[in-house]
N, CA, C, O and CB atoms as a CASP TS submission, in Angstrom:
PFRMAT TS
TARGET T0000
AUTHOR 0000-0000-0000
METHOD Language model
MODEL 1
PARENT N/A
ATOM      1  N   MET     1       2.441 -30.815   3.623  1.00  0.00           N
ATOM      2  CA  MET     1       1.270 -29.994   3.908  1.00  0.00           C
ATOM      3  C   MET     1       1.679 -28.718   4.642  1.00  0.00           C
ATOM      4  O   MET     1       1.208 -27.632   4.305  1.00  0.00           O
ATOM      5  CB  MET     1       0.246 -30.786   4.740  1.00  0.00           C
ATOM      6  N   LEU     2       2.548 -28.842   5.637  1.00  0.00           N
ATOM      7  CA  LEU     2       3.008 -27.678   6.396  1.00  0.00           C
ATOM      8  C   LEU     2       3.758 -26.713   5.485  1.00  0.00           C
ATOM      9  O   LEU     2       3.645 -25.495   5.625  1.00  0.00           O
ATOM     10  CB  LEU     2       3.908 -28.114   7.570  1.00  0.00           C
ATOM     11  N   ARG     3       4.521 -27.267   4.557  1.00  0.00           N
ATOM     12  CA  ARG     3       5.284 -26.425   3.629  1.00  0.00           C
ATOM     13  C   ARG     3       4.344 -25.585   2.757  1.00  0.00           C
ATOM     14  O   ARG     3       4.629 -24.419   2.484  1.00  0.00           O
ATOM     15  CB  ARG     3       6.199 -27.297   2.738  1.00  0.00           C
ATOM     16  N   LYS     4       3.237 -26.168   2.325  1.00  0.00           N
ATOM     17  CA  LYS     4       2.263 -25.430   1.511  1.00  0.00           C
ATOM     18  C   LYS     4       1.629 -24.301   2.322  1.00  0.00           C
ATOM     19  O   LYS     4       1.430 -23.200   1.808  1.00  0.00           O
ATOM     20  CB  LYS     4       1.168 -26.382   0.979  1.00  0.00           C
ATOM     21  N   ILE     5       1.315 -24.571   3.575  1.00  0.00           N
ATOM     22  CA  ILE     5       0.701 -23.563   4.432  1.00  0.00           C
ATOM     23  C   ILE     5       1.666 -22.395   4.654  1.00  0.00           C
ATOM     24  O   ILE     5       1.268 -21.232   4.590  1.00  0.00           O
ATOM     25  CB  ILE     5       0.283 -24.183   5.783  1.00  0.00           C
ATOM     26  N   VAL     6       2.921 -22.710   4.912  1.00  0.00           N
ATOM     27  CA  VAL     6       3.924 -21.666   5.124  1.00  0.00           C
ATOM     28  C   VAL     6       4.108 -20.842   3.846  1.00  0.00           C
ATOM     29  O   VAL     6       4.226 -19.618   3.909  1.00  0.00           O
ATOM     30  CB  VAL     6       5.274 -22.289   5.567  1.00  0.00           C
ATOM     31  N   THR     7       4.133 -21.502   2.703  1.00  0.00           N
ATOM     32  CA  THR     7       4.290 -20.804   1.431  1.00  0.00           C
ATOM     33  C   THR     7       3.123 -19.862   1.182  1.00  0.00           C
ATOM     34  O   THR     7       3.330 -18.714   0.786  1.00  0.00           O
ATOM     35  CB  THR     7       4.412 -21.805   0.281  1.00  0.00           C
ATOM     36  N   VAL     8       1.912 -20.325   1.407  1.00  0.00           N
ATOM     37  CA  VAL     8       0.728 -19.489   1.213  1.00  0.00           C
ATOM     38  C   VAL     8       0.751 -18.316   2.184  1.00  0.00           C
ATOM     39  O   VAL     8       0.400 -17.198   1.807  1.00  0.00           O
ATOM     40  CB  VAL     8      -0.564 -20.316   1.398  1.00  0.00           C
ATOM     41  N   ALA     9       1.156 -18.548   3.418  1.00  0.00           N
ATOM     42  CA  ALA     9       1.216 -17.472   4.408  1.00  0.00           C
ATOM     43  C   ALA     9       2.253 -16.419   4.002  1.00  0.00           C
ATOM     44  O   ALA     9       2.001 -15.222   4.143  1.00  0.00           O
ATOM     45  CB  ALA     9       1.551 -18.043   5.805  1.00  0.00           C
ATOM     46  N   LEU    10       3.390 -16.840   3.511  1.00  0.00           N
ATOM     47  CA  LEU    10       4.414 -15.893   3.091  1.00  0.00           C
ATOM     48  C   LEU    10       3.962 -15.069   1.889  1.00  0.00           C
ATOM     49  O   LEU    10       4.173 -13.857   1.843  1.00  0.00           O
ATOM     50  CB  LEU    10       5.701 -16.628   2.760  1.00  0.00           C
ATOM     51  N   ILE    11       3.349 -15.725   0.933  1.00  0.00           N
ATOM     52  CA  ILE    11       2.850 -15.013  -0.239  1.00  0.00           C
ATOM     53  C   ILE    11       1.763 -14.020   0.166  1.00  0.00           C
ATOM     54  O   ILE    11       1.750 -12.882  -0.303  1.00  0.00           O
ATOM     55  CB  ILE    11       2.308 -16.006  -1.286  1.00  0.00           C
ATOM     56  N   GLY    12       0.861 -14.447   1.029  1.00  0.00           N
ATOM     57  CA  GLY    12      -0.208 -13.568   1.490  1.00  0.00           C
ATOM     58  C   GLY    12       0.323 -12.360   2.234  1.00  0.00           C
ATOM     59  O   GLY    12      -0.145 -11.242   2.018  1.00  0.00           O
ATOM     60  N   SER    13       1.291 -12.571   3.105  1.00  0.00           N
ATOM     61  CA  SER    13       1.843 -11.435   3.853  1.00  0.00           C
ATOM     62  C   SER    13       2.616 -10.496   2.935  1.00  0.00           C
ATOM     63  O   SER    13       2.605  -9.284   3.150  1.00  0.00           O
ATOM     64  CB  SER    13       2.755 -11.930   4.983  1.00  0.00           C
ATOM     65  N   SER    14       3.279 -11.024   1.927  1.00  0.00           N
ATOM     66  CA  SER    14       3.984 -10.178   0.961  1.00  0.00           C
ATOM     67  C   SER    14       3.006  -9.304   0.191  1.00  0.00           C
ATOM     68  O   SER    14       3.256  -8.116  -0.010  1.00  0.00           O
ATOM     69  CB  SER    14       4.801 -11.037  -0.012  1.00  0.00           C
ATOM     70  N   LEU    15       1.905  -9.884  -0.237  1.00  0.00           N
ATOM     71  CA  LEU    15       0.887  -9.113  -0.959  1.00  0.00           C
ATOM     72  C   LEU    15       0.260  -8.062  -0.068  1.00  0.00           C
ATOM     73  O   LEU    15      -0.009  -6.949  -0.519  1.00  0.00           O
ATOM     74  CB  LEU    15      -0.195 -10.035  -1.509  1.00  0.00           C
ATOM     75  N   ALA    16       0.025  -8.397   1.183  1.00  0.00           N
ATOM     76  CA  ALA    16      -0.577  -7.432   2.112  1.00  0.00           C
ATOM     77  C   ALA    16       0.351  -6.245   2.342  1.00  0.00           C
ATOM     78  O   ALA    16      -0.103  -5.101   2.387  1.00  0.00           O
ATOM     79  CB  ALA    16      -0.907  -8.109   3.454  1.00  0.00           C
ATOM     80  N   MET    17       1.634  -6.506   2.487  1.00  0.00           N
ATOM     81  CA  MET    17       2.581  -5.410   2.687  1.00  0.00           C
ATOM     82  C   MET    17       2.693  -4.561   1.431  1.00  0.00           C
ATOM     83  O   MET    17       2.807  -3.340   1.530  1.00  0.00           O
ATOM     84  CB  MET    17       3.961  -5.952   3.083  1.00  0.00           C
ATOM     85  N   ALA    18       2.664  -5.168   0.267  1.00  0.00           N
ATOM     86  CA  ALA    18       2.725  -4.408  -0.984  1.00  0.00           C
ATOM     87  C   ALA    18       1.490  -3.532  -1.132  1.00  0.00           C
ATOM     88  O   ALA    18       1.594  -2.382  -1.559  1.00  0.00           O
ATOM     89  CB  ALA    18       2.854  -5.355  -2.193  1.00  0.00           C
ATOM     90  N   ALA    19       0.341  -4.056  -0.788  1.00  0.00           N
ATOM     91  CA  ALA    19      -0.896  -3.284  -0.883  1.00  0.00           C
ATOM     92  C   ALA    19      -0.879  -2.124   0.102  1.00  0.00           C
ATOM     93  O   ALA    19      -1.347  -1.031  -0.218  1.00  0.00           O
ATOM     94  CB  ALA    19      -2.116  -4.182  -0.625  1.00  0.00           C
ATOM     95  N   CYS    20      -0.353  -2.348   1.273  1.00  0.00           N
ATOM     96  CA  CYS    20      -0.280  -1.293   2.286  1.00  0.00           C
ATOM     97  C   CYS    20       0.597  -0.157   1.785  1.00  0.00           C
ATOM     98  O   CYS    20       0.237   1.011   1.927  1.00  0.00           O
ATOM     99  CB  CYS    20       0.266  -1.847   3.623  1.00  0.00           C
ATOM    100  N   ASN    21       1.734  -0.483   1.204  1.00  0.00           N
ATOM    101  CA  ASN    21       2.618   0.550   0.680  1.00  0.00           C
ATOM    102  C   ASN    21       1.954   1.291  -0.470  1.00  0.00           C
ATOM    103  O   ASN    21       2.131   2.502  -0.604  1.00  0.00           O
ATOM    104  CB  ASN    21       3.944  -0.058   0.222  1.00  0.00           C
ATOM    105  N   THR    22       1.205   0.598  -1.288  1.00  0.00           N
ATOM    106  CA  THR    22       0.533   1.233  -2.409  1.00  0.00           C
ATOM    107  C   THR    22      -0.525   2.206  -1.916  1.00  0.00           C
ATOM    108  O   THR    22      -0.624   3.322  -2.426  1.00  0.00           O
ATOM    109  CB  THR    22      -0.095   0.183  -3.324  1.00  0.00           C
ATOM    110  N   VAL    23      -1.309   1.803  -0.940  1.00  0.00           N
ATOM    111  CA  VAL    23      -2.352   2.674  -0.397  1.00  0.00           C
ATOM    112  C   VAL    23      -1.719   3.882   0.280  1.00  0.00           C
ATOM    113  O   VAL    23      -2.210   5.003   0.140  1.00  0.00           O
ATOM    114  CB  VAL    23      -3.248   1.903   0.600  1.00  0.00           C
ATOM    115  N   ARG    24      -0.653   3.663   0.998  1.00  0.00           N
ATOM    116  CA  ARG    24       0.031   4.770   1.676  1.00  0.00           C
ATOM    117  C   ARG    24       0.574   5.758   0.642  1.00  0.00           C
ATOM    118  O   ARG    24       0.469   6.970   0.829  1.00  0.00           O
ATOM    119  CB  ARG    24       1.182   4.239   2.577  1.00  0.00           C
ATOM    120  N   GLY    25       1.148   5.251  -0.435  1.00  0.00           N
ATOM    121  CA  GLY    25       1.665   6.128  -1.486  1.00  0.00           C
ATOM    122  C   GLY    25       0.555   6.895  -2.178  1.00  0.00           C
ATOM    123  O   GLY    25       0.716   8.073  -2.497  1.00  0.00           O
ATOM    124  N   ALA    26      -0.560   6.241  -2.409  1.00  0.00           N
ATOM    125  CA  ALA    26      -1.696   6.915  -3.045  1.00  0.00           C
ATOM    126  C   ALA    26      -2.227   8.015  -2.132  1.00  0.00           C
ATOM    127  O   ALA    26      -2.602   9.086  -2.609  1.00  0.00           O
ATOM    128  CB  ALA    26      -2.821   5.903  -3.381  1.00  0.00           C
ATOM    129  N   ALA    27      -2.263   7.767  -0.845  1.00  0.00           N
ATOM    130  CA  ALA    27      -2.736   8.782   0.099  1.00  0.00           C
ATOM    131  C   ALA    27      -1.807   9.990   0.096  1.00  0.00           C
ATOM    132  O   ALA    27      -2.274  11.125   0.181  1.00  0.00           O
ATOM    133  CB  ALA    27      -2.843   8.196   1.519  1.00  0.00           C
ATOM    134  N   ARG    28      -0.504   9.765   0.000  1.00  0.00           N
ATOM    135  CA  ARG    28       0.439  10.879  -0.069  1.00  0.00           C
ATOM    136  C   ARG    28       0.223  11.691  -1.342  1.00  0.00           C
ATOM    137  O   ARG    28       0.274  12.921  -1.308  1.00  0.00           O
ATOM    138  CB  ARG    28       1.886  10.365  -0.006  1.00  0.00           C
ATOM    139  N   ASP    29      -0.016  11.014  -2.463  1.00  0.00           N
ATOM    140  CA  ASP    29      -0.244  11.711  -3.726  1.00  0.00           C
ATOM    141  C   ASP    29      -1.493  12.573  -3.654  1.00  0.00           C
ATOM    142  O   ASP    29      -1.482  13.721  -4.100  1.00  0.00           O
ATOM    143  CB  ASP    29      -0.362  10.713  -4.874  1.00  0.00           C
ATOM    144  N   VAL    30      -2.566  12.032  -3.099  1.00  0.00           N
ATOM    145  CA  VAL    30      -3.810  12.793  -2.977  1.00  0.00           C
ATOM    146  C   VAL    30      -3.607  13.987  -2.054  1.00  0.00           C
ATOM    147  O   VAL    30      -4.079  15.087  -2.344  1.00  0.00           O
ATOM    148  CB  VAL    30      -4.951  11.896  -2.452  1.00  0.00           C
ATOM    149  N   ASN    31      -2.920  13.777  -0.964  1.00  0.00           N
ATOM    150  CA  ASN    31      -2.649  14.858  -0.025  1.00  0.00           C
ATOM    151  C   ASN    31      -1.811  15.945  -0.682  1.00  0.00           C
ATOM    152  O   ASN    31      -2.080  17.132  -0.501  1.00  0.00           O
ATOM    153  CB  ASN    31      -1.940  14.322   1.221  1.00  0.00           C
ATOM    154  N   SER    32      -0.813  15.552  -1.433  1.00  0.00           N
ATOM    155  CA  SER    32       0.030  16.510  -2.135  1.00  0.00           C
ATOM    156  C   SER    32      -0.775  17.315  -3.144  1.00  0.00           C
ATOM    157  O   SER    32      -0.606  18.530  -3.242  1.00  0.00           O
ATOM    158  CB  SER    32       1.178  15.794  -2.832  1.00  0.00           C
ATOM    159  N   ALA    33      -1.639  16.656  -3.887  1.00  0.00           N
ATOM    160  CA  ALA    33      -2.480  17.349  -4.870  1.00  0.00           C
ATOM    161  C   ALA    33      -3.432  18.329  -4.173  1.00  0.00           C
ATOM    162  O   ALA    33      -3.650  19.439  -4.659  1.00  0.00           O
ATOM    163  CB  ALA    33      -3.287  16.324  -5.709  1.00  0.00           C
ATOM    164  N   ALA    34      -3.990  17.919  -3.046  1.00  0.00           N
ATOM    165  CA  ALA    34      -4.897  18.800  -2.299  1.00  0.00           C
ATOM    166  C   ALA    34      -4.156  20.029  -1.786  1.00  0.00           C
ATOM    167  O   ALA    34      -4.692  21.136  -1.815  1.00  0.00           O
ATOM    168  CB  ALA    34      -5.542  18.043  -1.122  1.00  0.00           C
ATOM    169  N   ASN    35      -2.941  19.841  -1.322  1.00  0.00           N
ATOM    170  CA  ASN    35      -2.149  20.974  -0.846  1.00  0.00           C
ATOM    171  C   ASN    35      -1.811  21.925  -1.988  1.00  0.00           C
ATOM    172  O   ASN    35      -1.801  23.142  -1.808  1.00  0.00           O
ATOM    173  CB  ASN    35      -0.863  20.482  -0.175  1.00  0.00           C
ATOM    174  N   ALA    36      -1.536  21.367  -3.157  1.00  0.00           N
ATOM    175  CA  ALA    36      -1.214  22.210  -4.310  1.00  0.00           C
ATOM    176  C   ALA    36      -2.429  23.048  -4.709  1.00  0.00           C
ATOM    177  O   ALA    36      -2.288  24.225  -5.041  1.00  0.00           O
ATOM    178  CB  ALA    36      -0.740  21.345  -5.503  1.00  0.00           C
ATOM    179  N   VAL    37      -3.603  22.457  -4.679  1.00  0.00           N
ATOM    180  CA  VAL    37      -4.823  23.196  -5.016  1.00  0.00           C
ATOM    181  C   VAL    37      -5.090  24.277  -3.981  1.00  0.00           C
ATOM    182  O   VAL    37      -5.475  25.390  -4.338  1.00  0.00           O
ATOM    183  CB  VAL    37      -6.029  22.243  -5.113  1.00  0.00           C
ATOM    184  N   ASP    38      -4.894  23.972  -2.720  1.00  0.00           N
ATOM    185  CA  ASP    38      -5.095  24.967  -1.664  1.00  0.00           C
ATOM    186  C   ASP    38      -4.117  26.138  -1.822  1.00  0.00           C
ATOM    187  O   ASP    38      -4.495  27.295  -1.637  1.00  0.00           O
ATOM    188  CB  ASP    38      -4.927  24.317  -0.275  1.00  0.00           C
ATOM    189  N   ASN    39      -2.884  25.838  -2.157  1.00  0.00           N
ATOM    190  CA  ASN    39      -1.871  26.894  -2.309  1.00  0.00           C
ATOM    191  C   ASN    39      -2.139  27.749  -3.541  1.00  0.00           C
ATOM    192  O   ASN    39      -1.787  28.928  -3.559  1.00  0.00           O
ATOM    193  CB  ASN    39      -0.467  26.280  -2.399  1.00  0.00           C
ATOM    194  N   ALA    40      -2.753  27.180  -4.562  1.00  0.00           N
ATOM    195  CA  ALA    40      -3.034  27.901  -5.798  1.00  0.00           C
ATOM    196  C   ALA    40      -4.215  28.862  -5.641  1.00  0.00           C
ATOM    197  O   ALA    40      -4.340  29.824  -6.400  1.00  0.00           O
ATOM    198  CB  ALA    40      -3.312  26.914  -6.924  1.00  0.00           C
ATOM    199  N   THR    41      -5.072  28.604  -4.669  1.00  0.00           N
ATOM    200  CA  THR    41      -6.274  29.453  -4.539  1.00  0.00           C
ATOM    201  C   THR    41      -6.093  30.505  -3.473  1.00  0.00           C
ATOM    202  O   THR    41      -7.000  31.302  -3.232  1.00  0.00           O
ATOM    203  CB  THR    41      -7.501  28.606  -4.214  1.00  0.00           C
TER
END
């Protein structure tokens, strides 16, 4: 039972870290696009 709990916790934390990196990368892309539009005008 403890092994299942640890496995679920590890999988959950891995997914959370992957999602965090994805959101951070998306925010950088949006920021970069906004800067490009500002520089073009």
